[in-house]
NUTILO-659161 format. One record per residue: residue number from 1; x, y, z of N, C-alpha, C, O in turn; residue in three letters. Coordinates in nm, 2 decimals. Example, Ala and Ser with C-alpha at 12.3 -4.5 7.8 and 13.67 -1.06 7.14 Angstrom:
BEGIN
1	1.32	-0.57	0.78	1.23	-0.45	0.78	1.32	-0.33	0.78	1.42	-0.33	0.85	ALA
2	1.28	-0.22	0.71	1.37	-0.11	0.71	1.29	0.00	0.79	1.34	0.11	0.80	SER
END
This chain:
BEGIN
1	12.16	4.58	19.72	12.04	4.51	19.77	11.95	4.59	19.85	11.91	4.55	19.96	ARG
2	11.92	4.71	19.81	11.83	4.80	19.89	11.79	4.92	19.81	11.84	4.95	19.70	GLY
3	11.71	5.00	19.88	11.66	5.12	19.83	11.72	5.23	19.91	11.73	5.22	20.03	LEU
4	11.75	5.35	19.85	11.80	5.46	19.92	11.69	5.57	19.92	11.64	5.60	19.82	ILE
5	11.65	5.61	20.04	11.56	5.72	20.05	11.42	5.69	20.00	11.35	5.78	19.94	GLY
6	11.37	5.57	20.03	11.23	5.54	19.98	11.13	5.59	20.09	11.16	5.59	20.21	THR
7	11.01	5.63	20.04	10.91	5.66	20.13	10.80	5.55	20.13	10.77	5.50	20.02	TYR
8	10.76	5.51	20.25	10.67	5.40	20.26	10.56	5.43	20.35	10.58	5.48	20.46	GLN
9	10.44	5.39	20.32	10.33	5.40	20.41	10.33	5.27	20.49	10.30	5.16	20.43	SER
10	10.37	5.27	20.61	10.39	5.15	20.68	10.26	5.09	20.73	10.26	4.98	20.79	TRP
11	10.15	5.16	20.70	10.02	5.09	20.73	9.98	5.00	20.62	9.88	4.93	20.64	CYS
12	10.05	4.99	20.52	10.02	4.90	20.41	10.15	4.82	20.38	10.26	4.86	20.41	GLU
13	10.12	4.70	20.32	10.24	4.61	20.29	10.32	4.68	20.18	10.27	4.74	20.08	ALA
14	10.45	4.67	20.19	10.55	4.72	20.09	10.55	4.63	19.97	10.55	4.51	19.99	MET
15	10.54	4.69	19.86	10.54	4.60	19.73	10.68	4.55	19.70	10.75	4.61	19.62	SER
16	10.72	4.45	19.77	10.85	4.39	19.75	10.84	4.24	19.80	10.75	4.20	19.87	THR
17	10.94	4.17	19.76	10.95	4.03	19.80	10.99	4.02	19.95	11.06	4.11	20.00	TYR
18	10.95	3.91	20.02	11.00	3.89	20.15	11.15	3.88	20.16	11.21	3.83	20.06	PRO
19	11.21	3.92	20.27	11.36	3.90	20.29	11.44	3.97	20.18	11.54	3.91	20.13	ARG
20	11.41	4.09	20.15	11.47	4.16	20.04	11.59	4.25	20.09	11.69	4.26	20.03	THR
21	11.57	4.31	20.20	11.66	4.42	20.25	11.75	4.38	20.37	11.71	4.30	20.45	TYR
22	11.87	4.44	20.37	11.96	4.41	20.47	11.95	4.51	20.58	11.99	4.49	20.70	ASP
23	11.90	4.63	20.55	11.89	4.74	20.65	11.76	4.82	20.63	11.72	4.85	20.52	LEU
24	11.70	4.86	20.74	11.59	4.95	20.74	11.62	5.06	20.84	11.65	5.03	20.96	ILE
25	11.62	5.18	20.80	11.64	5.29	20.89	11.52	5.38	20.88	11.48	5.43	20.78	HIS
26	11.46	5.40	21.00	11.33	5.47	21.01	11.34	5.58	21.12	11.39	5.55	21.23	ALA
27	11.30	5.70	21.09	11.30	5.81	21.19	11.16	5.85	21.22	11.08	5.89	21.14	VAL
28	11.13	5.84	21.35	11.00	5.88	21.41	10.88	5.81	21.34	10.77	5.87	21.33	SER
29	10.90	5.69	21.29	10.79	5.62	21.21	10.68	5.59	21.31	10.56	5.59	21.26	VAL
30	10.70	5.55	21.43	10.60	5.51	21.52	10.52	5.63	21.57	10.40	5.62	21.59	PHE
31	10.58	5.75	21.59	10.51	5.87	21.62	10.42	5.91	21.51	10.31	5.95	21.52	ASN
32	10.48	5.90	21.39	10.40	5.94	21.26	10.28	5.86	21.24	10.17	5.92	21.20	LEU
33	10.28	5.73	21.26	10.17	5.64	21.24	10.09	5.61	21.37	10.01	5.51	21.37	TYR
34	10.11	5.68	21.48	10.06	5.64	21.61	9.91	5.62	21.60	9.86	5.52	21.67	GLU
35	9.83	5.71	21.53	9.69	5.69	21.54	9.63	5.63	21.41	9.51	5.63	21.39	ASP
36	9.72	5.58	21.32	9.67	5.53	21.19	9.69	5.38	21.18	9.61	5.32	21.12	ARG
37	9.79	5.32	21.25	9.80	5.17	21.24	9.87	5.12	21.36	9.93	5.20	21.44	CYS
38	9.87	4.99	21.39	9.92	4.93	21.50	10.08	4.92	21.49	10.13	4.89	21.38	LYS
39	10.14	4.94	21.60	10.29	4.92	21.61	10.33	4.78	21.57	10.43	4.76	21.50	MET
40	10.25	4.68	21.61	10.28	4.54	21.58	10.27	4.52	21.43	10.35	4.44	21.38	GLU
41	10.18	4.58	21.36	10.17	4.56	21.22	10.29	4.62	21.14	10.34	4.56	21.05	ASP
42	10.34	4.73	21.19	10.46	4.80	21.13	10.58	4.71	21.15	10.65	4.68	21.06	ILE
43	10.59	4.65	21.27	10.70	4.57	21.30	10.70	4.44	21.22	10.80	4.39	21.18	LEU
44	10.58	4.38	21.21	10.57	4.26	21.13	10.60	4.28	20.98	10.66	4.19	20.91	LEU
45	10.57	4.40	20.93	10.60	4.43	20.79	10.75	4.45	20.77	10.81	4.40	20.68	GLU
46	10.81	4.51	20.87	10.96	4.53	20.87	11.03	4.39	20.88	11.12	4.37	20.80	MET
47	10.98	4.30	20.96	11.03	4.17	20.97	11.01	4.09	20.84	11.10	4.01	20.81	ASP
48	10.90	4.11	20.78	10.88	4.04	20.65	10.98	4.07	20.54	11.03	3.99	20.47	ARG
49	11.01	4.20	20.53	11.10	4.24	20.42	11.25	4.24	20.46	11.33	4.26	20.37	ILE
50	11.28	4.22	20.58	11.42	4.21	20.63	11.48	4.07	20.62	11.42	3.98	20.66	LEU
51	11.60	4.07	20.56	11.67	3.94	20.56	11.71	3.89	20.70	11.73	3.97	20.79	ARG
52	11.73	3.76	20.72	11.79	3.72	20.84	11.93	3.78	20.86	12.00	3.79	20.76	PRO
53	11.95	3.82	20.98	12.08	3.89	21.02	12.08	4.03	20.96	12.18	4.10	20.97	GLU
54	11.97	4.08	20.92	11.95	4.22	20.87	11.93	4.31	21.00	11.91	4.26	21.11	GLY
55	11.94	4.44	20.97	11.94	4.54	21.09	11.83	4.64	21.07	11.81	4.69	20.96	THR
56	11.77	4.68	21.18	11.67	4.79	21.18	11.73	4.89	21.27	11.77	4.87	21.39	ILE
57	11.74	5.02	21.22	11.78	5.13	21.30	11.66	5.22	21.31	11.60	5.27	21.22	ILE
58	11.62	5.25	21.44	11.50	5.33	21.46	11.54	5.45	21.55	11.62	5.44	21.65	LEU
59	11.49	5.57	21.51	11.51	5.69	21.59	11.37	5.74	21.63	11.29	5.76	21.55	ARG
60	11.35	5.75	21.76	11.21	5.78	21.81	11.22	5.82	21.96	11.33	5.82	22.02	ASP
61	11.11	5.86	22.01	11.10	5.90	22.15	11.13	5.77	22.24	11.10	5.66	22.20	ASP
62	11.19	5.79	22.35	11.24	5.69	22.43	11.12	5.60	22.48	11.14	5.48	22.48	VAL
63	11.01	5.66	22.51	10.89	5.58	22.55	10.84	5.48	22.44	10.81	5.37	22.46	ASP
64	10.84	5.54	22.32	10.80	5.46	22.21	10.90	5.34	22.18	10.86	5.23	22.16	VAL
65	11.03	5.37	22.19	11.13	5.27	22.17	11.13	5.16	22.27	11.16	5.04	22.24	LEU
66	11.09	5.19	22.40	11.08	5.09	22.50	10.97	4.99	22.47	10.98	4.87	22.48	VAL
67	10.86	5.04	22.42	10.75	4.96	22.37	10.79	4.87	22.25	10.76	4.75	22.25	LYS
68	10.86	4.93	22.16	10.91	4.86	22.04	11.00	4.75	22.08	11.00	4.64	22.03	VAL
69	11.09	4.78	22.17	11.19	4.68	22.22	11.12	4.56	22.28	11.17	4.45	22.25	LYS
70	11.01	4.58	22.35	10.94	4.47	22.41	10.89	4.37	22.30	10.90	4.25	22.31	ASN
71	10.84	4.43	22.19	10.78	4.35	22.08	10.90	4.29	22.00	10.89	4.17	21.97	TYR
72	11.00	4.36	21.97	11.11	4.32	21.89	11.19	4.21	21.95	11.24	4.12	21.89	ILE
73	11.20	4.22	22.08	11.27	4.11	22.15	11.19	3.98	22.15	11.25	3.87	22.14	ASP
74	11.06	3.99	22.16	10.98	3.87	22.14	10.98	3.81	22.00	10.95	3.69	21.98	GLU
75	11.02	3.89	21.90	11.04	3.84	21.77	11.17	3.79	21.74	11.21	3.76	21.62	MET
76	11.25	3.76	21.85	11.38	3.70	21.84	11.49	3.79	21.77	11.58	3.74	21.71	GLN
77	11.48	3.92	21.79	11.58	4.01	21.75	11.68	4.04	21.87	11.64	4.02	21.99	TYR
78	11.80	4.07	21.84	11.89	4.13	21.94	11.88	4.28	21.93	11.91	4.33	21.82	ASN
79	11.84	4.34	22.04	11.82	4.49	22.02	11.89	4.56	22.14	11.91	4.51	22.25	SER
80	11.92	4.69	22.11	11.98	4.78	22.21	11.94	4.92	22.18	11.93	4.96	22.07	ARG
81	11.91	5.00	22.29	11.88	5.14	22.28	12.00	5.22	22.32	12.06	5.20	22.42	ILE
82	12.03	5.32	22.24	12.14	5.41	22.26	12.09	5.55	22.28	11.99	5.59	22.23	PHE
83	12.18	5.63	22.35	12.14	5.77	22.37	12.16	5.85	22.24	12.23	5.80	22.14	ASP
84	12.09	5.96	22.23	12.10	6.05	22.12	12.24	6.11	22.11	12.31	6.11	22.21	HIS
85	12.28	6.14	21.99	12.42	6.19	21.98	12.45	6.32	22.05	12.56	6.36	22.08	GLU
86	12.34	6.39	22.09	12.36	6.52	22.17	12.35	6.49	22.32	12.36	6.58	22.40	GLU
87	12.35	6.36	22.36	12.35	6.33	22.50	12.23	6.26	22.56	12.13	6.26	22.49	GLY
88	12.25	6.21	22.68	12.14	6.12	22.74	12.02	6.20	22.78	11.91	6.14	22.81	PRO
89	12.02	6.34	22.78	11.91	6.41	22.83	11.80	6.44	22.72	11.70	6.49	22.74	LEU
90	11.84	6.40	22.59	11.75	6.41	22.48	11.64	6.30	22.49	11.68	6.18	22.52	GLN
91	11.51	6.33	22.46	11.41	6.23	22.46	11.42	6.13	22.35	11.39	6.01	22.36	ARG
92	11.47	6.18	22.23	11.49	6.09	22.12	11.61	6.00	22.14	11.72	6.04	22.18	GLU
93	11.59	5.87	22.12	11.70	5.77	22.13	11.71	5.69	22.00	11.62	5.71	21.91	LYS
94	11.81	5.61	22.00	11.83	5.53	21.88	11.83	5.38	21.92	11.89	5.34	22.02	ILE
95	11.75	5.30	21.85	11.75	5.16	21.87	11.81	5.08	21.75	11.77	5.11	21.64	MET
96	11.89	4.99	21.78	11.95	4.90	21.67	11.90	4.76	21.71	11.93	4.71	21.82	VAL
97	11.84	4.70	21.61	11.79	4.56	21.63	11.84	4.48	21.51	11.82	4.51	21.40	ALA
98	11.89	4.36	21.54	11.94	4.27	21.44	11.85	4.14	21.44	11.84	4.08	21.55	VAL
99	11.80	4.11	21.33	11.72	3.99	21.31	11.80	3.87	21.32	11.91	3.86	21.25	LYS
100	11.76	3.78	21.40	11.84	3.65	21.42	11.80	3.55	21.31	11.69	3.55	21.26	GLN
101	11.90	3.47	21.27	11.88	3.36	21.18	11.86	3.24	21.27	11.95	3.19	21.34	TYR
102	11.74	3.20	21.26	11.70	3.08	21.35	11.62	2.98	21.27	11.55	3.02	21.18	TRP
103	11.63	2.86	21.32	11.55	2.75	21.25	11.49	2.67	21.37	11.53	2.68	21.48	THR
104	11.39	2.60	21.33	11.32	2.51	21.43	11.42	2.40	21.48	11.50	2.36	21.40	ALA
105	11.42	2.36	21.60	11.51	2.26	21.64	11.48	2.13	21.57	11.36	2.10	21.53	PRO
106	11.58	2.05	21.55	11.56	1.92	21.49	11.47	1.83	21.57	11.48	1.83	21.70	ALA
107	11.38	1.76	21.51	11.29	1.68	21.59	11.36	1.56	21.64	11.45	1.50	21.57	SER
108	11.33	1.52	21.76	11.39	1.40	21.82	11.31	1.28	21.78	11.19	1.29	21.77	SER
109	11.38	1.16	21.77	11.30	1.04	21.74	11.21	1.01	21.86	11.25	1.04	21.97	PRO
110	11.10	0.95	21.84	11.01	0.92	21.95	11.08	0.82	22.05	11.16	0.73	22.01	PRO
111	11.07	0.85	22.18	11.13	0.77	22.28	11.03	0.65	22.31	10.91	0.67	22.33	GLN
112	11.09	0.54	22.32	11.01	0.42	22.37	11.04	0.38	22.51	11.16	0.39	22.55	THR
113	10.95	0.34	22.58	10.97	0.29	22.71	10.97	0.14	22.72	10.89	0.08	22.65	THR
114	11.06	0.08	22.79	11.07	-0.07	22.80	11.00	-0.12	22.92	11.00	-0.24	22.94	SER
END
């Protein structure tokens, strides 16, 4: 259920059905597109193609990932930033975010006052 090694211009919508992929792994994608498109647009496109309970793995500069984490947490993902495998002094970090499966709460019947 996925593609291996695909190249994608994240400034454009990916030609695929929504909720198609279980995993997205992107390296320095936000630095690459920094002056070409908005971070929010990239994250919304990733969200569109990712299945509920799917995972995004991002490798990027720590400052970029902190900004991404703010957005992605608002999108109801569980996310965590990890140190680079060469240690905590590396500016590049790894973020893992899992898309939550959520639904709207059941509507309550109207309450009447007596």
